[in-house]
C-alpha positions in Angstrom: 0.0 0.0 0.0 1.3 3.4 -0.9 1.1 6.5 1.3 -1.7 8.9 0.2 0.0 11.9 1.7 3.6 12.9 0.8 5.6 15.0 3.2 8.4 17.4 2.4 11.7 16.1 3.8 13.4 19.5 3.6 11.7 21.5 6.4 14.8 21.2 8.5 16.6 23.4 6.0 14.3 26.4 6.5 16.2 29.5 7.6 14.7 32.5 9.3 14.0 35.0 6.5 14.9 38.4 7.8 14.0 40.7 4.9 13.0 39.7 1.4 15.2 41.2 -1.3 12.3 42.5 -3.4 9.1 42.7 -1.4 6.6 43.7 -4.1 8.1 42.7 -7.4 10.2 40.2 -9.2 13.5 42.0 -9.4 14.7 39.9 -12.4 11.5 40.8 -14.3 12.0 44.5 -13.4 15.6 44.3 -14.7 14.5 42.6 -17.9 11.5 44.9 -18.5 9.2 41.8 -18.1 6.0 41.1 -16.2 5.0 38.6 -13.6 1.8 37.0 -12.5 2.4 36.0 -8.8 5.4 36.0 -6.4 7.1 33.3 -4.5 9.6 33.6 -1.6 12.5 31.2 -1.1 12.5 29.9 2.4 16.3 29.4 2.5 17.4 33.0 1.6 14.3 35.2 1.2 14.7 35.8 -2.5 11.3 36.8 -4.0 10.7 35.9 -7.7 7.9 35.2 -10.2 5.9 32.0 -10.4 5.7 29.4 -13.1 2.6 31.1 -14.6 4.9 34.1 -15.3 6.7 34.2 -18.6 10.2 34.0 -17.1 9.6 31.5 -14.2 12.3 33.1 -12.0 11.4 31.3 -8.8 12.1 27.9 -10.5 15.2 29.4 -12.1 16.4 30.4 -8.5 15.8 26.8 -7.4 17.8 25.4 -10.3 20.7 27.9 -9.7 20.9 27.5 -5.9 19.3 24.1 -5.1 17.1 25.8 -2.5 14.2 23.4 -2.3 11.4 25.4 -0.5 9.3 28.3 -1.6 6.1 29.7 -0.3 3.5 31.9 -1.9 4.2 35.6 -1.4 0.7 36.5 -2.3 -1.6 38.2 0.3 -3.7 35.7 2.1 -2.0 32.6 0.7 -0.2 30.3 3.1 0.9 27.3 1.0 4.5 26.1 0.5 6.1 24.1 -2.4 9.0 21.7 -2.2 10.8 21.4 -5.6 12.6 18.2 -4.7 9.7 16.3 -3.2 7.2 17.8 -5.6 4.7 18.5 -2.9 2.5 21.4 -1.9 1.6 21.9 1.8 0.8 24.3 4.6 2.9 24.8 7.7 0.9 24.9 10.9 1.1 28.2 12.6 2.3 30.1 9.5 0.1 32.9 8.5 0.1 34.7 5.1 3.5 35.5 3.7 2.7 39.3 3.9 -0.2 41.4 4.9 -2.8 42.2 2.2 
């Protein structure tokens, strides 16, 4: 029998994120003159980048460049996280929205 629920095995790697480097925009998109749809925040270093629905997919590019496995939604009111390595979406108990609306 297989497990129905998959759990992220990288939560022990989460580092306290002091200040995000680009709180309201994807800095790579801004530098390139591009646009983004939604923002994601790396839970290892605080880097904020655009989602996979955005043309440039900078959050995924950050994962590929750094190996940082965990991001969370940086959208107001959203609390979900994503682990690239385990390919699982989840919420962390006690964690509120990434930023105030």
